[in-house]
Every structure is written in C-alpha cells, then in structure tokens.
N, C-alpha and C positions, 0 to 999 in steps of 0.2 A: 228601338224597341223589340223586344220582344212579345208579340202580344197572346201567343199560344201560351208561353211558360207563364204569363200573367194571367189569363183567361183561369191555368190550370191551379195556382196557388191562391186565384180568386177565391175559384168553388171548393178548393179546400180547406181553406180560412174560414168560408162562410158554415159550411157542414161541420168544422170540426168544432166550431166554438157554440154554434146552435146545438149539436151535441151535447157538448158540456153545459149549458145555462141549462138544457132539457133536464139532464141528471141530477143538476145539483138542483132544480125546481122540484123534481122528484125526492129527491133526499130529504129535503128541508119542507116539502108540502106548499102546496101554492095558497092554501089558506094561509098558512103562516106567515108569508111574505109581508104583510100588511103589520105585524106585530114586531118583526125585526126591527133594531135600531140600525141607524145608517153607519156605525161602524161594522155590525154583522152583516151587511148586506155588501159591505165595501171589500170584508173576510171572503163571506163567501161565493159573491158572483163576480165583483172586478177583479181582486187577485188572481184567482185560478185562470179567469181570461185572459188578462196582463202576461201571466207567464205563458201559457199554451201559444198565443197568440204573437208573443214575442219568438218563440221557439220557432213555430212556421216560420214566420217573415226573415230569421237568422238563417234558416235553410236554404231560403231563395235567395238572399243577401250573400249568401256564401259561393253561392254559384255566379250570379252576376257582376262582371266585371266594369261594365260601364254605367252610370246614371242609375245608381241604385237607389239612391232618394225618390227619384221621380218615380223610378218602376214600383218602389214600395206605397208610396202614396196612393199610385192608382190603384193595386191591390186592396188597400184597406179600402178607397172609394168606394169599390164597383162591389165589395163584400158588405158594404154599408149598405149601398142602395140598395142592391138585392135584400137584403133584411127588412129597410123599410117598406120596400116595394108588397114582400110576400105579408109582414104583419097587416099594412094597409089593405089589401085587398082581400085578407080575412076579417079585419074588422068593419069595412066596407066605407070607411073613410081614411083620410092621409092622416098616419099616426108617426108620430117623433117622438120618442121616449122623453119623458121627463127631464132624464139622468143624461140627457145629452152634455151636459156640460161639465161631468164627471167624464164620460166617455170620450169626449175629443183629447181633453189633454192626456187620459189612460193610451188613447189609439196615438198621439205623438210622440209619448215616450217610448211607447213599444216599438214605433219605428226607429227611433234613434239607440235603443238598445240593439237592436235587429243590424242598424248600420254597423256601427260599432263592432259587435261581438262577430257578425260577418264577414267584415273586413278582417279582423284578427285570424278569424279561422283559414280566409282566403290566402293571409299573408303564409301562414304556416304552408300551404298545400303549395303553394309556388316555392317558398324554401326547400320543402323535401322532395320535390322534381329535380 
C-alpha cells in the first residue's frame, strides 16, 4: 500500500470536489437549491463532481500498478469520511447527506471509470517506453 499517495490524493480529491461544490452553489445560489428539480441537481452538482472526481482518480490509477481498485476505494472512502466529519462538526450532529443513495453509485462508477481509463493510459506509457 502506498499510503502517502493515498493520503495526498484523498486530500486533493476532497479539496477539489469541495471547491467545485462551493463554486456551483455560489453560481446557483443557496436559496435556489430547494427550487431545483432532481434532474437539474444531477446536472449541476453530480455530473461535474463525477467528471472531476473521475479525472482525479484516473490520475492516480494511471500511476498505480498493483491493487488499483483497492487504492481508489480507500481514496474515496477517506475523502467521504472527512467530508462527513467536517459537515457533522459544523452542524453539531452526525449528518449524512440524504442523497447518499445517489452519491454511492456515482462514486462506484467513478472508480470503475478511473480503473479502466487509468489502465489504458498506463498501458500506453508502458508500450511507449
């Protein structure tokens, strides 16, 4: 296990997705979130998070040669636990997003995409050297 890389990519994953979510909320407006349809929330929040998260995980998967799926799962779990801990601390109670049932499959798909794309790019780099 490459724990230093896992911690670095977990922190990077968390910070980038938090900045993206904050930017999206600022652009849409926090007061307008409850007026958005489910489709709009998927397009404005979940799709950009999926794309950016997949890119970050792919960068890690591209450099990792062994146990890629385990490493990616650990990165996503650490990032998610940190996010839950920070939000819970700010709210004063344990808070798990009511959209967890949407977030979980999106994270799993993001990991799968990163495994396949990262493996493809890793194969290109091996063939080029």
